[in-house]
N, C-alpha and C positions, 0 to 999 in steps of 0.2 A: 798284493792279494787280488786274484781275479774277481771280477764282478759276481759271477755265479757262485764261486766259493764263499764270497762275503755274504751273499743272500742265505746260503745254507747254514753258515755259522750263526747268523742272526736268528734264523728259525730254530736252530738247536738250542741256543741260549734262552729264547723265549719259552720253549717247551720245558726246559729245566726249571725256569721260574714258575711256570704253571704247576709243575710237579711239586716244587717246594711249597707252593700255596695249598694245593690239595692235600699234601701230607702234613701241613702245618709245622714245617721245620723252620725254626727261627734262624734269622740271618743277621749279620752285623751291618751297621749303618755305613761302614766303609767298603762294603762289598760293591764291586763294579757291575753295572747293568747296561744293556744297550740303550742308546739315546737316539733321538731323531736328529740326524744331520741334514738340515733342510736344504743345503747346497747340493747334496748328493744322497737322497734317501736310501739308496741301496748300499752305501758304504757302512761298514761296521765300526762304530765309535762307542766307547764305553766310559762311563763316569761313575764315581761313588754315589750311593743312594742319597746321602745327605746333601749332595749338590744338585740333585735332580728335582724335576717337577712333572706332575701329570696334568694334562689339559682337561679341565672339568667344565669349561664354559665356552661359549661362542665368542671369538674375538676376531673382528674383521681385519685388523692390521697386525696379525700374529707375527709376521716376519719382522716388522719394525721392532717389536718387543724382543725378539730373539737377537736382533742386531744391536741392541742397546748395550754399549760397552760399559756404561756407568754402573748398571745393575744387570748383569747377564742372567738370562733365564735359560735353563737347559731342560728340554722336554724329554721324557722317556720315549722310547720307540712307540709308534702308533699301534703296533700289534700286541703290546702288553695290555691285557685287560685291566679295566679300572679297578675291579675288585682285587686283583693281584697287586696293583700299584698301592692301593690303600693298605693292604695287608703288609706290604713291605715298608709302610710308613713313609712313603714318598709324599711330600707336601703337595697340595693341589695348587693349580695356577692362581685361582681366586685368592687364596691365602697369601701366596707370594706377592700378588699385586697390592693388596691392601696392607700387607705387613703389619698385622695387628699386635698390640701389646696385650697379653692375656691378663685379665683382672680376676682376682678371687675375692671372697668375702671373709672378713674377720669376724669371729664370734667370741664373745666373752661369756664366762659362765659355763654351764654344761654344754658339751659339744653334741650335736645331733645332725642328721642329714639336713642339708641346706633347705630343701623344699619343705621339710617338716617344720623347721625353724620359722620360715616365712609364713607358713600356714598358721602357726601359733601366734605370730605377730598380728595377723589379720583378725584373730579372735579378740585381741586387745584393742583393735580399732574397728569395731563391727559395722559402723555406719559408712556407707559409700560416700556420704557427704564429707567424711574426714579427709578425702583426697583434696578437695578444695581448701579446707582449713590448713592442712599440713603444707601444701605447696605455697599457699599464701604466707604462712608463718616462716617457711624457709626463705621466701623472697624478702620478707621484712627483716629477718636476721641478717641477710646479705646486703642490707641498706638499699634495696631496690625501691624506687618510687612508684613503679607501675607493675602490676601483676594481672595478666589477662588469660582468658581461656577460650578455646575454640573447639566446638563440636564439628568434626570433619566427617561428612557422610559419603565422601567419594569412595567408590569401590576400586578404582584404578585397574579395571580389568584389562585395559589395553597395554599396561606396562608391568606385566607379571612375568616376563621372560628375562633370563640372564640377570637374576638377582645374586646377591652375595652367596646365597645358599637356597636350594629348592625349598627348604623349610620356611623361608621368609614369605612364600606365596600366600600362605593362609593368614598372615598378619599384615597384608598389604592393603587392607580395606579401611573401613571407618575407624576413626581414632579420636581420642581426646588429646588436645594440645594444651600446653601451659607455657606461658612466656613470662619472664621477669627481666627488668632492665639492668640487673647486675650480672657480673660474669663470675664463673666458678674460679675460686682460688685453688691453689694446690692442696690446701687443707680440705676444701670442700670435696675434691675428688677422692681424698682419703676417707673422709667421713662417710661418704655415700656407700662405701663398701663395708662399713662396720654395722653389724647386726645387733650388737649388744650395747650400743651407746655411741656417743660421738664426743669430739673434743670440745663441744659446746659446754660440757660440764664445767670447764675451766672459765667460762665466760658467763657471769651472772646475768647479763642483759640479753643473752641469747636463749630464746624459749625453745626453739625446736629445729636447730640448723642441721638437717640431714642426719638425725638420729633415727630411733625406731619408727617414728611417725612417717618418714618418707616411704617406708615399705607399704603404706596403705595404698600406694598406686597398684599393687598386685591384686586389689579388689577387682580391677577392670582389665588388667593386662597380664600377659605372661612374659612380655619382652619390652621393658621400658627402654627408650632410646633418648639420649641426652646430648645436646649440642651446645657447647660453650667455648669461647675463644676459638682455637684451631682444632679442638678435640671433639670427637664424637664417640660416645660410649654406648654399648649395647649389652644389656644383661639378659642372660637366658638360663635361669636356674634349672628349668626342666631339660635343657640341652636338646630341644626339639626344633630349633629355628636356625642356629648358626653352629651346629654340631661339628661340621668339618673344619671350622676355624678354632675350635677349642681343643687344645692338646691335653689338658688335664681336667677331669670332671670337678675337681675342687676349685678350679678357676673358671667358672662359667660366664665369663664376660670378656669383651674385647674393647680396646681403645684404639681408634685410628686417628691419624694426624693429617688434617687437610692442608697443613703448611708444607709438609715434606712429601706426602704421597698423593697430592691432588692430581698429578698427571695420570697415574695408574688408577686412581679411584674413578676417573672419568670413564673407565671401561665398563662401569656398572651404572649408567645414567638412570635406568629404570628404578634402581633401588633408592635413589636419592631425589627423583623428580617430585614426590609428594611434599618435600621441604620447600620447594621453590615458591617464593612470594608469601609464605606463611610467616607472619610477624617479621616481614622484611628480610627473611633468610634468602640469600642469593648464592648458593653453592656454585662454584665455577665448573659447571658441567660442559661448557663450550669454550671457556677461556682458560689459557694456561697461565695461571697465577695463583700464588699462595692465598689462603682465605682464613680470615678470623671473623667470628660472629660476635657482634657487640651486644651481648646479653646472654641469657640462658633459655634454651628451648627444649621442652620435654615433648616427645611423641609417645603416647600410650595407646597402641592399637587395641581396640576392644576385643576381648577374648571371644572367639567364635565357638560355635557348638562343636566343631571338629577339634579345636584345641582343648576345650573343656573336657572332652571325653578321655583325654590322655594326660591332662595336667595333674601333677601331684600337689599343686598349690591351691587350686580352687576348681570346683566343678560348675561354677556359675558362669554362664555365657551371656552375651548382650546382643539382643535383636533390636530392631528399630523401636519397639515399644519401650524396652528397657532404657535405651539411650534417651528417649524423650523423658522418661522418669528422672534421669540424671539431670536434665535441664530443669525439671520441676524442683529437684532437691536444691539446685543453685538458686532458683527463684525464691524458695522459702528461706534459705539461710544466708544467701549472698549479701543482702543489705546489712546484715548484722556483723559480718566478719571483719570489716575494716573500721569499725567504730573505734577501736583502741590500738590499732597498729601504730608503730613508732615512725615508720618511714613511708609505707605504701599509702598513697593517697588516691590512686585510681585503680579500679578493678572492673573489667568488662568481660562479658561472655558473648562470643561471636558464634555464628552458625554458618557452616559451609555446605551448601546443597551439592547434589551430584553434578550440577551444571557449572561448578567451579567458580562461583561468585560468592565472596564472603559477605554475609549479612549480619549486622550488629543486632543482637537481641536485647542488650541492656545498655548500650552506649547512650540512649537518651537520658538515663539516670546521670551519667557522667556529664552530659551536656547541661543538664539541670544544675549541677554543682557549679559550673562555670557561670550560670546565670544567677548564682547566689541562692539556689534552692537546695533544701536538705531532705533526703528521703526518710522522713520521720512522720508517722501519722497515728491517729487514734480514732476510736469509736466510742460514743457515749450512749448508754441505754438509760431511758428515763424510768426510775424506780419510785414507787410510793411507799413510804414508811408506815408500817402497821404497829400494833402493840408489841411490847417485849423485844424491840429491836429486830423485828422481822420485816421482810420486804415483799412487795409484789411488783410484777412488771406492769407498768401503766400503758394500756393499749388505747388506741383511738381509731374510730372508723376512718378518719382522714389522717394519714401519716404526717407526723410533725417534723420530720427530719430536715435539717439545714446543713449547709456547708460552712465550716469555720476555717479561717486561716489565722488561728490564735484568737481572732475576734470574729463575731458573726458576720457573714457576707450577705445575709438575707437572700440566699439562693436556696430555694426549696428543692428537695431531692426526690420526694415520694418514698423515701426510705423510712422505716419505723425508728431509726436511730440517727443521731447527729454524727457527722464525720469531720475530723479535724486534721489539718496537715498543711504543708507548705506548697499549696497549689499555685500555679502561675495564673494570676488573675489580671483582668483588664484594669486600666488606670482608674476607672471609676468604681472598681471593686464590686461590680454588679454581675459579672460573668467570669467564668473561667475560660482560659484560652482553648480554642479547638483546632487551631491550625499551626503550621510551622513547628519549630523545635519546642516551643512552649506547650503547644497542644500535644505534641508527642510525649513530652514530659508528663503532662497530666494523665494521659492514657496509661502509660507505664506505671505511674505512681498509683493510680486507682486500682489497676489490675493486680499489682504485686504487693504494694504496701498496705493500702486500705483493705483489700480483701483479707490479707493475713491478720490485720487488726480486728476485722469483723469476726473472723473465725475464733480469734482469741477471746473476744467478748462472749460469743456463744458458749465457749468452754468455761468461761468464768461463771456464766449463769447456771450451767450444768453443775459446777462445783458447789455453788450456793444452794441449789435445789437439793443436792445430795446431802449437804450438811444441815438442811432444815432452815437455812436463813431465808430462803425464797419460798413463798407460800403459793399454792394453787398455780404452779407454773406449767403452762402448756409449751412443749418443746419448740413450737414454731411461732411463739408470740413475738419474737424479734426478727423473724425471717422476712426478707424483702418480697413483696408481691410484684412480680414482673409486669402485671397489668397497670400498675400505678406509678412505678418508678420512672422518673423523667429520662428522656432519651440520652441527655448529656451524661447521666450517671449509670447508664445501663451496663457499662463494663463491670461495675461493682457487683450488680445483681448476677450477671453471667458468671463472673469469677467465683462468687460464693458458691453457686450451685455446681460449677465445674469441680471445685475442690471437694464439696460434699459427695459428688457422684463418684469420685475416685475411690472412696471407701478404703483408704489406706489402713493398715493394721496397727493403729496406735490410738491412744485415748482421744487425740484431737478430732478423729473422725466420728466419735460417738456423740451424735447430736440428735438422735431420735430416741423417744422414750414413750413407754406406756404408763408413766407415772411411778414406776417402780425400778425398772432397769433401763440402762442406756446402751444403745447399740449403734453401729455404723450402718450405712445403707445396704451393705451386703446381707445383713441379718434382719432387715425390715420386711414384714408381710402385712398386707391390708386386704380387707374384704370389699368386694365390689359394692358400691353405694346402692345399686339397684336392689340388692338383697338387704343390706344393713338398714335402709330407710323404710322398709316395709313394716308397718306396725304389727302385722299378723305373724310374720316369721323372722323379723330382724333379730330379736334377742336370741331365739333358738339357733339361728344360723351362726351368730357370733360364737355361741358356746361350742357348736360343732367345729367351727373354724379353729378355736383354741385347742380342742382335742386333736385335730388334724396336725397342728404344729407340734404338739407334744409327741405324736406318733412318728414324726419325721426323725426323731432320735437326736436332735440338736437342742441343747438347753439354751443356745444363744439366740434362737429365733424369737422375734418380738412382734406382736400384733399392735399396730398403731392406728390412730385416727389421722386422716389427712386434712390439711387446710382446705377451706371451701374453694379457694382459687386453683388449687391443684386438681380437685375434682372437676371443676369447670373446664380446666385445660384438657383433661381427658375427653370430656364431652365434645369440646371444640375439635379435637383431633379426629374423633370418630366422624363428625360432620364433614371434615375435610377429606375423609377417605381412609383413615387408619383402620386396619383390620382389628376386629374384636371377637374374642371367644373362639374363633376357628380360623385356621390357616388353610388355604386351598392346596390341593395336591400339586398344582403347577408351581406355587410358591415354595413348597417343601422341596420339590425337585431342584428348583433354582438355587435354594439355600444349600442343598447337598452338593451341588456342582461347585459352589463357591468355596467349599472346605479345602480342596486341593490347592487352590491359589493361596489361601490364607496360610496353609501349612508350610509354604515356602519361607515365610517370614516368622511365623510364631506357631510352633507345634502345640504348645499348651493351649492357646486360644482355639486352635483348630479342633482339638479334642473336646474342648468345652462346647463348641458349636455342634459338633457331632452328637454329643450326649443330649443336647436340647432337641435336636432334630429327631433322634430316636424316641424321646419322650412324646413329642408331638405326633409322630407316626403311631405310637401306641394308643394315644388318645383318639386319633381318627379311626383306628381299627375297632375300638370299643363302640364307636357310633354305627358300626355295621354298614358302611357306605358301599353300595352295590358296585360302584366304579373303582373300588380300591385295587382290585387285582391287576388291572391294566397299568395303573401307576406304580404299583409295587414291582412289576416286571422291569420298569425303567429304573427304579431306585436300586434294584439289585445289581445293576451294571455300573453304578457310579462309585468311584473310589473316594469314600468319605469316612471310612471306618478304621480306627487304629487297631493294631493287633496286640495280643497279650505277650508280654515278655516272659521269659522262663521263670516259673515260680521257684522261690527259694526251697532248696532241698529236693527238687524234682529230679529223679534219677535218670530218666530217659533223655536221649538227645532231643534237641528242640529246633525244629526247622526255622522258627522265627528268628533265631540267632544269625541267619544268613542275610537278614535285611537290616537297613539302618533303622534306628529307633524311631525316626520321624516318618517312616513309610506309612502310606495309607492304602487300603484295599477296598474292593467292592465286596458286597455280601456274598457273591458267587465264589469269591476266592477264599473265604474264611469258613471255619467250622466253630461251633460253640464249644464251651468247656466240657459239655457232656461227652464230647467225643475226643477229648485231648489225648487220652491214653492210647487211642486207636490210631490217630492220624498225626500226632505231634512230630513224628519223624519226617513226614512228607509235606505237610500243609501248615500254614499259619493258623493260629487259633484266635 
C-alpha cells in the first residue's frame, strides 16, 4: 500500500471512529482500530481494542516501553481523540503500567450505596480521636510492638505532575500518617474491605482488627492509602481520585504490587515521593529491584475544601487550624490509649513541617519511659470540711502548692494546688531537671499530663459545687496566678489557660460561673471595673449590663466577676500600650486588609474577623467622627466582606453562584439584601 494511500485510510478510519463516538453507537471489544506504529507512523496497522492502550501521561522513555517484548504495549493512533478512546473503553497507559488489582467492599446486612454506608459508620464513631484509637487497636491486634503517627504538613506543590490520575493532585498535600511494626496478613487485606464486620469475630482476643472501626479514617480523608509487604492499596469510595483505574464502581479500590510492577511504577515518581523516608519507607524510585515494606504504613491525606464540596462521605475539610486541633486531641487522649494494650509499648506523634524535617512532638514521653519514668500525674486541692459533710476550698494569700514525686519534694510551685507525678528530679530531690532528655521529659509531662490533671480537678470542683457538696465556691479559687507561679512551673500555668482559652464545646471547658450557671470562655462577659467599682453607679451599671446580655438573645451568656490579678493584668497591658475602648481608623483598615490573607487558610475565621470589623466600624460611626468619610472611602475598596449564598427557595438566578464560597469582596462590589430582587442576576449580595 502506497504511503499516501495509507495516510488517507488512517484518516478515514479515525473519522469513522469519531462518528461512532458522536452517534454513541456501541462497538465490540474485538473491533480493530488504527494503532501507532512508532517505526513508521504513516503506516496503517490495526489491532483489537482490548489489546490497545491510549497515552494519558508524559513518559520520557516511551519507545523503551513499546519495545518491551515481555509486556508489549500497543498505543492507539495519535490522532484518535482521548474522549473517543475512553468511550471505546481502551485502557489508559497509566493503568497498563501499574496493572492494578481492583478491590471492592463487602457489605453484610442491608445493602446501600457505599458512600452512604461509610457515612453512617462515621456517625457510629463521631469523635475524630477515634482514628488514633482504632489504628492503635488494629496495630495491637496485629501483635505490633510500636504504633506511631505523623502529621505531615508538606504541600508537595513541586511534585504534582504526572500522578496516577489527575484526581490525585488535590490529595497530594498535608496528610496524617500511621505506622505499626506488624505487616498485613492476607486475612487483614480481606478484612479491610469488609464494612459489616471482620473475621476478628472468630478471635476472642482481637478487639478491633480492621472491622467497622477502621473506617473512622474517613473522618479526615476521602482516599486512604495503605502500604504493607509488597502491596499498596488505595480506596476511593467517591471515585474522584483514581477513577480512570476503576473499571467497576462497585470496586472503588486498587491494589498494586511493588514486587512485580516496580519497574513500571517508577514511571510515576511524583506520586510516590511523599512516602520516601516516612517511617523508613524506601520505595525503589531509582533502583530496579523488588520491594517489600517491613511494617504497615497508612497515608490519610487530609480532606481539602475542594474535596469536601463534592464528597458523599463527609463535608468536613481540614485547614491548618483543624489539623492543629487534631494534635491537641492526641495530646489529650494519647497518654491514656496504651495503658491496657497487649502488645504495643511505644506510641509517638511526630510533626513534619513544610521544610521536610521530621520533628518529634511526643517522643520525650517515650524517652522518659526508657529512663524508668511513667506518664501518670495528679493534682490535689486543699479542702476544708464543714458541717454536714460539706466542703469549702481553702485559700491562702500565699499559695501553698508543692511538687510531689509520690513523696513531698519540698519544691514550692506558687500554685494553689499540689502536683504529683513521676518527675525527673536531681539526686538530692531538691530540684527537677531542666536540661537534656530529663528536662525535656519534665516539660512535656507538665504541659500534657499535669495540665490535664489540673483541668480534671477544676471539673471535679465544679461537679461538687453543682451537687451542693462545695459551699461558697468562687470558680477561680483554685486557678493559678501567673504573677506568683514559679518560673520552673510556668508551663503548667500557661497550659491551663491555653486549654481554657480554647473554649471547646464540651463540659470540660465550662469552668466559669456566676454562682448559678457554668459556661466556657466563649459565653463569658464581664463589666469594666472602672464602672463596676464606682459606688455611685456600679450597682445600676451591673443591672443594665445584665439586661443587655438578656437582650442579646442568648441564654448561655454569663456575667462573671474576674480575679483581681486578671484585672491588674488588663491595667498593665494598657500601660504597655494596649488599645482600650476605641480602635483607630488606621488599625481598622489594617485589620480589614488582613482578612484576605486569613481567608486563604480559614474562611470561617476570616468571616468572623470581618463581622467584628463591621461592628467596630458601626461603633465609630455612632461617635460622629468628622474624619470618618476619608477612611470609609479606603475601606470601601478593601476585599474583606463575604457574600450571601443563594437563600433557600429563592426563585431567581443568583449571580453569587458564579464565585467560590470562600470569595471575598469589597463594599463597592456588593449590594445589600434590600436590593437583592433587583440586582441578584448581575451582582453579588
